[in-house]
ROKOL-708409 format. One record per residue (C-alpha): residue in three letters; x, y, z. Coordinates in steps of 0.1 Angstrom, whole numbers, plus 5000, padded with zeros to 4 digits. Layout:
REM ROKOL-708409
+------+------+------+------+
! code !    u !    v !    w !
+------+------+------+------+
!  ALA !    X !    Y !    Z !
...
+------+------+------+------+
END
This chain:
REM ROKOL-708409
+------+------+------+------+
! code !    u !    v !    w !
+------+------+------+------+
!  MET ! 4844 ! 4484 ! 4738 !
!  SER ! 4854 ! 4518 ! 4738 !
!  THR ! 4872 ! 4533 ! 4769 !
!  ALA ! 4865 ! 4564 ! 4782 !
!  THR ! 4896 ! 4585 ! 4784 !
!  GLY ! 4898 ! 4617 ! 4805 !
!  PRO ! 4911 ! 4652 ! 4793 !
!  ASP ! 4946 ! 4656 ! 4778 !
!  LEU ! 4962 ! 4677 ! 4804 !
!  ALA ! 4995 ! 4680 ! 4784 !
!  ALA ! 4973 ! 4697 ! 4759 !
!  ARG ! 4960 ! 4724 ! 4779 !
!  GLN ! 4971 ! 4758 ! 4772 !
!  VAL ! 4974 ! 4784 ! 4796 !
!  PRO ! 4955 ! 4815 ! 4785 !
!  PRO ! 4967 ! 4849 ! 4777 !
!  MET ! 4987 ! 4869 ! 4804 !
!  GLY ! 4982 ! 4838 ! 4826 !
!  GLY ! 4947 ! 4836 ! 4831 !
!  PHE ! 4951 ! 4877 ! 4845 !
!  SER ! 4914 ! 4889 ! 4841 !
!  THR ! 4899 ! 4926 ! 4843 !
!  THR ! 4866 ! 4909 ! 4854 !
!  VAL ! 4886 ! 4890 ! 4885 !
!  LEU ! 4903 ! 4922 ! 4892 !
!  ARG ! 4869 ! 4943 ! 4894 !
!  LEU ! 4854 ! 4913 ! 4915 !
!  GLU ! 4888 ! 4915 ! 4942 !
!  VAL ! 4880 ! 4952 ! 4943 !
!  ARG ! 4843 ! 4954 ! 4950 !
!  ARG ! 4849 ! 4925 ! 4975 !
!  LEU ! 4877 ! 4947 ! 4995 !
!  LEU ! 4854 ! 4977 ! 4991 !
!  ARG ! 4825 ! 4959 ! 5007 !
!  ASN ! 4847 ! 4951 ! 5037 !
!  ARG ! 4838 ! 4976 ! 5066 !
!  ARG ! 4871 ! 4972 ! 5086 !
!  THR ! 4892 ! 4978 ! 5051 !
!  LEU ! 4872 ! 5010 ! 5044 !
!  ILE ! 4873 ! 5025 ! 5080 !
!  PHE ! 4911 ! 5020 ! 5081 !
!  THR ! 4921 ! 5031 ! 5043 !
!  MET ! 4896 ! 5059 ! 5039 !
!  ILE ! 4879 ! 5068 ! 5069 !
!  MET ! 4905 ! 5068 ! 5095 !
!  PRO ! 4933 ! 5090 ! 5074 !
!  SER ! 4906 ! 5116 ! 5066 !
!  VAL ! 4898 ! 5117 ! 5101 !
!  PHE ! 4934 ! 5120 ! 5112 !
!  PHE ! 4937 ! 5151 ! 5088 !
!  LEU ! 4905 ! 5165 ! 5102 !
!  LEU ! 4918 ! 5163 ! 5138 !
!  PHE ! 4954 ! 5175 ! 5129 !
!  GLY ! 4951 ! 5195 ! 5098 !
!  LEU ! 4927 ! 5217 ! 5105 !
!  ASN ! 4945 ! 5240 ! 5131 !
!  SER ! 4941 ! 5277 ! 5121 !
!  ALA ! 4978 ! 5285 ! 5131 !
!  TYR ! 4991 ! 5255 ! 5106 !
!  ALA ! 4970 ! 5272 ! 5079 !
!  GLY ! 4988 ! 5301 ! 5081 !
!  GLN ! 5020 ! 5287 ! 5086 !
!  GLN ! 5042 ! 5284 ! 5054 !
!  ASP ! 5061 ! 5254 ! 5047 !
!  GLY ! 5077 ! 5249 ! 5014 !
!  HIS ! 5057 ! 5258 ! 4983 !
!  GLY ! 5026 ! 5257 ! 5007 !
!  ASN ! 5014 ! 5255 ! 5046 !
!  VAL ! 5016 ! 5231 ! 5071 !
!  SER ! 4980 ! 5222 ! 5064 !
!  ALA ! 4991 ! 5209 ! 5032 !
!  PHE ! 5022 ! 5192 ! 5045 !
!  ILE ! 4997 ! 5170 ! 5071 !
!  LEU ! 4977 ! 5162 ! 5042 !
!  ILE ! 5003 ! 5146 ! 5023 !
!  SER ! 5012 ! 5126 ! 5054 !
!  MET ! 4979 ! 5112 ! 5055 !
!  SER ! 4971 ! 5105 ! 5021 !
!  LEU ! 5006 ! 5085 ! 5020 !
!  TYR ! 4995 ! 5069 ! 5052 !
!  GLY ! 4958 ! 5059 ! 5037 !
!  ALA ! 4978 ! 5045 ! 5003 !
!  VAL ! 5004 ! 5026 ! 5024 !
!  ILE ! 4975 ! 5007 ! 5050 !
!  ALA ! 4956 ! 5003 ! 5015 !
!  THR ! 4979 ! 4983 ! 4996 !
!  THR ! 4992 ! 4967 ! 5026 !
!  ALA ! 4958 ! 4953 ! 5033 !
!  GLY ! 4951 ! 4944 ! 4998 !
!  GLY ! 4982 ! 4922 ! 4997 !
!  ALA ! 4974 ! 4908 ! 5032 !
!  MET ! 4939 ! 4893 ! 5021 !
!  ILE ! 4960 ! 4866 ! 5008 !
!  SER ! 4962 ! 4853 ! 5043 !
!  ILE ! 4925 ! 4847 ! 5048 !
!  GLU ! 4922 ! 4833 ! 5009 !
!  ARG ! 4946 ! 4806 ! 5021 !
!  SER ! 4929 ! 4798 ! 5055 !
!  GLN ! 4896 ! 4793 ! 5036 !
!  GLY ! 4915 ! 4772 ! 5008 !
!  TRP ! 4906 ! 4797 ! 4982 !
!  SER ! 4942 ! 4800 ! 4969 !
!  ARG ! 4943 ! 4765 ! 4966 !
!  GLN ! 4912 ! 4762 ! 4945 !
!  LEU ! 4927 ! 4790 ! 4923 !
!  ARG ! 4958 ! 4765 ! 4914 !
!  LEU ! 4933 ! 4741 ! 4898 !
!  THR ! 4924 ! 4769 ! 4872 !
!  PRO ! 4944 ! 4781 ! 4845 !
!  LEU ! 4953 ! 4810 ! 4865 !
!  THR ! 4991 ! 4807 ! 4868 !
!  PRO ! 5008 ! 4821 ! 4901 !
!  VAL ! 5024 ! 4848 ! 4885 !
!  ALA ! 4987 ! 4863 ! 4871 !
!  TYR ! 4974 ! 4855 ! 4908 !
!  ILE ! 4999 ! 4879 ! 4924 !
!  ALA ! 4996 ! 4903 ! 4897 !
!  THR ! 4961 ! 4905 ! 4905 !
!  LYS ! 4964 ! 4909 ! 4941 !
!  ILE ! 4990 ! 4939 ! 4935 !
!  ALA ! 4967 ! 4955 ! 4912 !
!  THR ! 4938 ! 4953 ! 4934 !
!  ALA ! 4959 ! 4968 ! 4961 !
!  MET ! 4970 ! 4998 ! 4938 !
!  VAL ! 4934 ! 5004 ! 4931 !
!  LEU ! 4924 ! 5006 ! 4967 !
!  SER ! 4955 ! 5029 ! 4973 !
!  ALA ! 4941 ! 5054 ! 4941 !
!  VAL ! 4908 ! 5053 ! 4959 !
!  SER ! 4924 ! 5061 ! 4993 !
!  VAL ! 4945 ! 5087 ! 4981 !
!  THR ! 4915 ! 5103 ! 4964 !
!  VAL ! 4893 ! 5104 ! 4994 !
!  VAL ! 4917 ! 5121 ! 5016 !
!  ASN ! 4930 ! 5148 ! 4991 !
!  LEU ! 4889 ! 5151 ! 4984 !
!  VAL ! 4884 ! 5157 ! 5022 !
!  GLY ! 4911 ! 5182 ! 5024 !
!  SER ! 4905 ! 5204 ! 4993 !
!  PHE ! 4866 ! 5207 ! 5008 !
!  THR ! 4881 ! 5220 ! 5038 !
!  GLY ! 4900 ! 5247 ! 5020 !
!  LYS ! 4928 ! 5248 ! 5047 !
!  PRO ! 4957 ! 5231 ! 5028 !
!  SER ! 4975 ! 5257 ! 5003 !
!  MET ! 4997 ! 5247 ! 4978 !
!  PRO ! 4996 ! 5248 ! 4939 !
!  ALA ! 4979 ! 5223 ! 4921 !
!  GLY ! 5006 ! 5210 ! 4902 !
!  ILE ! 5023 ! 5201 ! 4935 !
!  TRP ! 4988 ! 5186 ! 4949 !
!  ILE ! 4991 ! 5161 ! 4921 !
!  ALA ! 5026 ! 5155 ! 4924 !
!  ALA ! 5026 ! 5145 ! 4961 !
!  ALA ! 4991 ! 5125 ! 4956 !
!  ALA ! 5008 ! 5106 ! 4925 !
!  CYS ! 5039 ! 5098 ! 4945 !
!  ALA ! 5018 ! 5086 ! 4974 !
!  TRP ! 5001 ! 5062 ! 4950 !
!  VAL ! 5031 ! 5050 ! 4932 !
!  GLY ! 5051 ! 5046 ! 4961 !
!  SER ! 5026 ! 5023 ! 4981 !
!  LEU ! 5036 ! 4996 ! 4959 !
!  VAL ! 5065 ! 4991 ! 4982 !
!  PHE ! 5040 ! 4981 ! 5007 !
!  ALA ! 5020 ! 4959 ! 4981 !
!  ALA ! 5048 ! 4936 ! 4987 !
!  PHE ! 5048 ! 4941 ! 5022 !
!  GLY ! 5013 ! 4931 ! 5025 !
!  LEU ! 5017 ! 4900 ! 5002 !
!  PHE ! 5048 ! 4891 ! 5024 !
!  ILE ! 5026 ! 4894 ! 5057 !
!  GLY ! 4999 ! 4877 ! 5040 !
!  TYR ! 5020 ! 4845 ! 5033 !
!  LEU ! 5038 ! 4845 ! 5065 !
!  LEU ! 5014 ! 4851 ! 5091 !
!  PRO ! 4977 ! 4833 ! 5104 !
!  PRO ! 4949 ! 4850 ! 5093 !
!  GLU ! 4936 ! 4859 ! 5130 !
!  ASN ! 4966 ! 4877 ! 5137 !
!  VAL ! 4976 ! 4896 ! 5102 !
!  MET ! 4952 ! 4926 ! 5107 !
!  GLN ! 4962 ! 4934 ! 5141 !
!  LEU ! 4998 ! 4932 ! 5139 !
!  MET ! 4996 ! 4948 ! 5104 !
!  GLY ! 4978 ! 4979 ! 5118 !
!  PHE ! 5004 ! 4980 ! 5147 !
!  ALA ! 5033 ! 4977 ! 5123 !
!  LEU ! 5021 ! 5000 ! 5100 !
!  MET ! 5017 ! 5027 ! 5131 !
!  LEU ! 5052 ! 5020 ! 5143 !
!  LEU ! 5068 ! 5023 ! 5110 !
!  SER ! 5051 ! 5055 ! 5103 !
!  PHE ! 5061 ! 5071 ! 5134 !
!  GLY ! 5094 ! 5058 ! 5128 !
!  GLY ! 5098 ! 5071 ! 5094 !
!  GLY ! 5087 ! 5108 ! 5103 !
!  LEU ! 5051 ! 5102 ! 5086 !
!  PHE ! 5033 ! 5116 ! 5118 !
!  ILE ! 5059 ! 5141 ! 5133 !
!  PRO ! 5086 ! 5157 ! 5115 !
!  LEU ! 5120 ! 5137 ! 5117 !
!  SER ! 5137 ! 5170 ! 5129 !
!  THR ! 5122 ! 5173 ! 5161 !
!  TYR ! 5135 ! 5135 ! 5168 !
!  PRO ! 5167 ! 5128 ! 5189 !
!  HIS ! 5197 ! 5125 ! 5166 !
!  ILE ! 5198 ! 5089 ! 5175 !
!  LEU ! 5164 ! 5084 ! 5164 !
!  GLN ! 5171 ! 5104 ! 5132 !
!  VAL ! 5197 ! 5082 ! 5122 !
!  ILE ! 5176 ! 5051 ! 5131 !
!  ALA ! 5147 ! 5065 ! 5111 !
!  GLU ! 5168 ! 5068 ! 5077 !
!  TRP ! 5166 ! 5031 ! 5079 !
!  THR ! 5132 ! 5023 ! 5082 !
!  PRO ! 5109 ! 5014 ! 5052 !
!  LEU ! 5086 ! 5047 ! 5052 !
!  TYR ! 5116 ! 5071 ! 5053 !
!  GLY ! 5125 ! 5073 ! 5019 !
!  LEU ! 5091 ! 5072 ! 5005 !
!  ASN ! 5079 ! 5099 ! 5032 !
!  MET ! 5106 ! 5124 ! 5019 !
!  LEU ! 5103 ! 5119 ! 4983 !
!  THR ! 5063 ! 5122 ! 4987 !
!  HIS ! 5066 ! 5153 ! 5006 !
!  LEU ! 5096 ! 5168 ! 4981 !
!  PRO ! 5071 ! 5186 ! 4956 !
!  LEU ! 5061 ! 5207 ! 4986 !
!  LYS ! 5093 ! 5212 ! 5004 !
!  GLY ! 5114 ! 5216 ! 4973 !
!  GLY ! 5150 ! 5211 ! 4967 !
!  SER ! 5168 ! 5180 ! 4954 !
!  VAL ! 5163 ! 5144 ! 4957 !
!  ASP ! 5186 ! 5128 ! 4979 !
!  GLY ! 5201 ! 5095 ! 4963 !
!  TRP ! 5196 ! 5077 ! 5000 !
!  TRP ! 5157 ! 5084 ! 4996 !
!  VAL ! 5157 ! 5062 ! 4964 !
!  VAL ! 5178 ! 5037 ! 4977 !
!  ASN ! 5161 ! 5032 ! 5008 !
!  VAL ! 5129 ! 5028 ! 4985 !
!  ILE ! 5142 ! 5003 ! 4963 !
!  ALA ! 5160 ! 4982 ! 4988 !
!  TRP ! 5128 ! 4978 ! 5010 !
!  LEU ! 5106 ! 4971 ! 4976 !
!  ALA ! 5133 ! 4942 ! 4970 !
!  VAL ! 5133 ! 4933 ! 5006 !
!  PHE ! 5096 ! 4928 ! 5006 !
!  THR ! 5093 ! 4913 ! 4974 !
!  ALA ! 5119 ! 4889 ! 4983 !
!  GLY ! 5102 ! 4878 ! 5014 !
!  ALA ! 5067 ! 4873 ! 4997 !
!  VAL ! 5082 ! 4853 ! 4967 !
!  TRP ! 5100 ! 4830 ! 4994 !
!  ARG ! 5069 ! 4823 ! 5013 !
!  PHE ! 5049 ! 4821 ! 4983 !
!  ARG ! 5070 ! 4791 ! 4971 !
!  GLY ! 5067 ! 4775 ! 5008 !
!  ASP ! 5029 ! 4775 ! 5004 !
!  THR ! 5029 ! 4761 ! 4972 !
!  ALA ! 5052 ! 4735 ! 4979 !
!  ARG ! 5025 ! 4722 ! 5004 !
!  VAL ! 4999 ! 4713 ! 4976 !
+------+------+------+------+
END
């Protein structure tokens, strides 16, 4: 009499790259782009902010570094859109956890590292779309004035730098329940944007607020993204600020991820 045996789990092999798949990535991006709230906050709102504040005729005629003030505002809104996009992409983990989807994925060959990498890649794709949309809207208005090389460099800085907030989104997604994550995320990013000088130039702030701003997560990224337009040399503190906050958010995401997987 033969005895049925189950699959040999010990012989199960991890797929290449831990199961990371461009097909899964494409599905994740498509799912985010179908979310109306995501589209409004990551693409429409930053573009509307530029149209509201960047089309002032006085700004178009006022020089600022290698361009004009309208160009400065366009770069700010491009960075703002990129930051919202990456944070939202990472924070979607909170919803998946509440629906049990992340737990189901752990039953597949997909490794935790590949799962996180997929989320980060999805956030960065969404960020690239947001940056592109905002810059296209700005170019169609004809108000921002800056050399093409600076335009491209500033957009690239906004996109690459938004990786910091992909880690922030993952941290928030593992930290907060889904019913609160989107509301608190939007409020937090608004405060960080004002604190880092993204909406209002830091030179107009009182001295004490300028000192505090230098320790906020968006300060270094904001300064580096505007550097191609403003000109000058890189301040080492800007780089330290970006790397330090990336490390803090990454460590927080890893900490909460381990706590989440330990409950399974």
